[in-house]
N, C-alpha and C positions, 0 to 999 in steps of 0.2 A: 397613661394614668399615673404611673410613678413619677414621671417628669412633672405633671401638673401638680401633684401633691408636694413634690420637692420645691417647686416654684412658689407655691402658696406658703409653705413652711418658711422659706427664706424671706418672703415678703412680710410674714408675721413677725419674724425675728427682727427684721429691719425696723418695722413699725414700733415694736416694743422698746428697742434700744435707741430709737431716734426721735424721742418725744421730749419736749420741753414745755414750760408753762409761760403763757403770755402775762406780762406784768399787769397788775390791777384787775384784769378780768378773770385770771386763773384758768383760762381755757388751755387744754392740752393741744399742742401743735406738733406737726410732723416735720422734723428737721433732719434732713439727710446731708445738708451742707452746712459748713460752719462759717463764721465771720472771716476766718483766715482765707476761706476759699471764695466767698462772694464779694467781700469788700474791694479787693483789687480790681475785680471786673467792673464794679460800680464806679470806682474812682477813675478808671480809664475811660469808661463811657461818658462820665460827666465832663472830664477834661476834653474829650473829643467834641462833645456837644458845644461847650463854650468856645472852642476853637472854630468850629463850623459856623457859629452864630456870633462871632466876635464883634461885628459891627452893630449887632442888635442888643448887646449887653450894656445896660445903663451904668454909667460911672457912679461910684459911691456918693459923689457930691450931688447927684440928681435928686430932686425932692421926692419923687416916687420911690426911688431906690432907698433913700434914707428912711422913709416911712416903713417900707417893708422890712428892711434890715433891723430897725429898732424893735418892731413887733417880734421878728424872728429871734432876736437876741434875748428878749424876755421869755419867750417860750423855751428856748434852749436852756436857759438858766434854770427854769422851773423843772424841766425834764431831768436835767443833770442832778438837781437837788433830790428829786423823788427817787431816781434810780439808785443813787449812791447811798441814800439813807434807808433803803429797803432791800439792800443786799443784791441789787441788780446791776451794780456798777460795772461788773465784768462784761455785761452785754453791750455797753457803749464805750468801753475803755479805748477801743481803736477807732472810734468815730473821729472824723475830721470835718467838723461842722462848717458849712459854708452856705451863704444865701446870696443868690443873684437874681436880678430882675431883667427880663428879656422883653424888648419891644416887639410885641406880636399881638395881633387882634384876637387870637384865640382865647377863650375863657378857660384858662388852664393853669394848673400848678402841680408840682410833684416833689417828692423827696425820695431820693435813692437810699439804699442801705449805706450807713456811714455818715448820714446827716447832710447829704448833698442836695440842696434845695433850689428850686427855680420857681419863680412866680412870673406869669405872663402879664403884661400891662392890660391885656384885654379883659382880665377878670377884675381889675381894680374899679371899674365902673359899677360893678355889682357888689363888691365888698364894701365900698364907700367909706368906711371908717375903720378904726383900729380893731374894734370888736369883730367886724366882718372879716378882716385880714386874719385875725387870730383864729377864727372859725376854720378858715381854709387851711392855714398853715398848721394849726394844731391837728387837723384831720390828716394831713399828709405826713407830718412827723410821726403820727400814731401808727401809720402803716409800717414805717421803719422800725419803731420800737416794738411793735407786735411781731416782727419777723415775717410779715406776710410775703415778702419777696422770696425769701429762702424757702418758705412753706410751699409756695406755688411752684418754685423751681424743683423742689424735692418731689412733688406730686408728678410733675412732667417727666422727671428723670425715671421714676418708677414705671410710669406708663410706657416709656420708650425703652425700658430694660437697661437703663444706664446706671452703673454703680458709682460710688464715690469713696475715696480712701482719704484718711486724715493726711494732711500735708500735701495733697496732690493739687496742682494748679488746674482748676476746672477750665480756665481760659484757654488752655492748650488743647483741650478736647473740642473739636469742631461741633460735636453734637450738643455739648453743654453750652458752648458759646452761642449756638443758634437758639437754644431755649431762652437764654438770657436776653438776647437781642429781641426775640419775639415778645417776651414779657414786658420789656421796657420800650418797645417801639424804636429801638436803635436803628438809625438809617432812614427813618421817616421824617417828614418835615416838622411834625409836632410830636415830641416824645410824650408817651403816655403809659404809665404803669398799669398793667391789666390785672385787676384783682376780682375775686368772686364777690357776690353781693353780700354774703355773710361777713366777709372780711371788711367790706365797705361799712357795714353797720357797726362792726367792732371798732373800726377807726373813728366813726362818729362818736361812739361812747368814750373812747380814750381821748379823742380830741377835745371834747367838752371838758374833761377833767384837766387836761393840760392847759387849756386857755384859762380855766378858773384858777389854777395854780399860779399862772402868770399875771393874774390880776384883772382879767377880762370877764365880765359877767356872762356866763354861758347861756343865759336866757336870750341873749342877742343872736344866738345861732339860728333860731327859727326864722327870724327876720331875714337873715342872709339867704337861707334856703328858699324862702318865699320869693325873694328878689331873683334868685337864680332860676327858679321855675318860671317866673314871669319873663325873664330875659330870653329863655329858650322856647317860649310858647310860639307856635306857628312856624317854627323853623323846620326845614326839610329833614334835618337830622339833629339830634341833640348836641349840645356843646361838648367838646372833647372831655371836659371835666365831668360830664354826666353820662358819657357814652356807655359805661359798664356799671353804672350805679343803680341802686334801687329806685323805684318810682318815687316821685316827689311826695306823694301822699304817704307812702310807706315810711320814707325817711323822716318826715316831719313828725309822724305819729310816734316813731321809735324815739326820736330826740326828746319828745315830751316825756316819755317814760324814763329816759336817762337823766333828765334835768335835776330831779331831787338828789341823786347821787353826786352829780357834778357840783351842785350848789354848796355841798358840804366843804368843798375845797376852795371856795371863793372868798377872798378877802379883799375889800376895796383898797 
């Protein structure tokens, strides 16, 4: 009984001392790991992914790659501007932004902590235009800005009884490395960051704001998600991009609620 009480007390102290706030939404999140600990793991995983998929990475001169990189650059500029002007600049100070397009039929895209972005060509038939691309990329960047990866990793570490100390390289701990690899799909044919449905909806909300800041009308987001829903209709399993996401109806309904807020940030 004493051991149980002690464990609960330690967990409570960790929770109290390991909370931060998500930019824009103000939600309190549980952060047991810092950027100093998670970014090196993300950078290494991203580098490994690009090496393993070297033949599929489109050159910057490719028309599809140029389109994606252009939209990505506008989003990154908008995010930097917001974060730096609202005293959140420290959260992205060590980001090493990078956008790559991979030739793969999967309808998928992701952004690792530190701004490491990949868009698969398979999703371009659904994004169709710059606003569609901004919807997808803004959503993925939002996951990184909201610290969803560190939050999920922190939750898993607590569940498995793993502690973390400042300045300690988590990548040297087999257990934390395993958690990271599982969350990111490292070692699988298609990388996929695994988030909770609440985190997905938060990324939708932030993504709409980021695309609006970058000059893309957030009202176009519903058209993209309708196309994404139609593209996945009748499939034996949902597209990777939708595999852990809220239902189409739930997402679109929530996006409609978020639009008035996002529209305030939109300037043509």
